[in-house]
Wavefront OBJ file of the C-alpha trace (Angstrom):
o trace
v -0.263 0.086 0.096
v 1.422 3.217 -0.928
v -0.587 5.480 1.816
v 1.507 8.698 2.985
v -0.187 8.263 6.445
v 0.103 4.160 6.465
v 4.231 5.169 6.248
v 3.630 7.723 8.673
v 2.180 5.081 11.230
v 4.709 2.474 10.681
v 7.480 4.951 10.978
v 8.664 5.061 7.612
v 8.353 8.475 7.282
v 8.884 11.343 10.294
v 6.717 13.199 11.975
v 5.989 15.448 14.975
v 3.543 13.047 17.095
v 1.219 15.115 19.852
v -0.391 11.278 20.371
v -0.281 7.954 19.637
v -1.966 4.608 21.320
v -2.680 0.803 20.175
v -5.698 3.100 17.756
v -4.563 6.327 17.258
v -2.221 8.174 15.889
v -2.196 12.680 16.064
v 0.668 14.559 14.615
v 1.487 18.210 13.284
v 0.171 19.125 9.968
v 3.542 20.522 8.227
v 1.428 23.100 6.498
v -0.804 24.607 9.118
v -3.944 26.456 8.301
v -3.868 28.063 12.155
v -1.708 28.335 14.884
v -2.055 24.404 16.251
v -2.947 22.494 13.540
v -3.079 18.720 14.461
v -4.148 15.782 12.657
v -5.928 12.624 14.105
v -6.062 9.497 12.287
v -6.873 6.049 12.843
v -4.230 3.493 12.586
v -6.410 1.094 10.716
v -6.589 2.082 7.051
v -9.668 3.965 6.239
v -10.064 5.641 2.915
v -12.776 7.905 4.394
v -15.809 8.908 5.173
v -17.515 7.471 2.698
v -16.204 3.930 3.852
v -17.089 4.006 7.293
v -19.060 1.256 8.318
v -20.078 -1.253 10.754
v -16.497 -3.124 10.672
v -15.056 0.433 11.594
v -16.897 2.901 13.089
v -16.183 2.063 16.672
v -12.352 3.367 15.902
v -13.849 6.619 14.527
v -15.670 7.079 17.715
v -12.708 5.917 19.655
v -10.916 8.912 17.682
v -13.633 11.135 18.723
v -12.735 10.037 22.283
v -9.030 11.356 22.040
v -9.950 14.293 20.381
v -10.037 16.334 23.612
v -7.171 14.844 25.507
v -5.608 15.023 21.795
v -6.512 18.841 21.640
v -5.074 19.686 25.062
v -1.920 17.914 24.674
v -1.392 19.893 22.199
v -1.630 23.149 23.464
v -5.373 24.091 22.649
v -7.619 25.504 26.020
v -10.235 28.019 24.435
v -12.106 25.507 21.995
v -10.772 23.715 18.024
v -12.395 22.755 15.276
v -12.568 19.169 13.895
v -12.891 18.807 10.107
v -12.512 16.093 8.159
v -12.435 15.816 4.187
v -14.086 13.361 1.933
v -12.616 12.772 -2.164
v -11.816 14.902 -4.626
v -14.375 18.006 -4.353
v -13.087 18.476 -0.723
v -9.415 18.336 -1.129
v -8.930 15.232 0.374
v -5.361 15.070 -0.148
v -4.147 11.509 1.405
v -7.288 8.528 0.904
v -6.851 7.658 4.554
v -9.807 9.059 7.300
v -7.686 11.613 9.148
v -9.363 14.692 11.148
v -7.941 18.373 10.984
v -8.193 19.448 14.637
v -7.589 23.505 14.614
v -6.919 25.972 17.258
v -4.627 27.847 19.195
v -6.595 31.084 18.339
v -9.719 32.712 17.067
v -10.969 30.842 14.258
v -13.454 32.286 11.220
v -16.890 31.911 11.602
v -17.036 30.231 8.337
v -14.795 28.878 5.877
v -14.210 30.314 2.724
l 1 2 3 4 5 6 7 8 9 10 11 12 13 14 15 16 17 18 19 20 21 22 23 24 25 26 27 28 29 30 31 32 33 34 35 36 37 38 39 40 41 42 43 44 45 46 47 48 49 50 51 52 53 54 55 56 57 58 59 60 61 62 63 64 65 66 67 68 69 70 71 72 73 74 75 76 77 78 79 80 81 82 83 84 85 86 87 88 89 90 91 92 93 94 95 96 97 98 99 100 101 102 103 104 105 106 107 108 109 110 111 112
């Protein structure tokens, strides 16, 4: 499999990790969109939100259980935004489901 995030999970590509356990990894985005921009993803390869089903939805629920802890570890103290993209029209750049955790500053109300 030629998945960038799977290579990061395996340790083949370095990342600046914020959090890791047996099911989830979170690391700082290399092209941050705001002061603090972390990506959280399951270690299990799931292509996108379109591929979440009864066999893997527990992994997605678990990420959402971890997100508050990840945000705190990253230094986000006054709220954050969580975003995922699915497919080319949303500009999903890596076909491994991931959640952008954005914060550390006042974010714009609307996405442009």
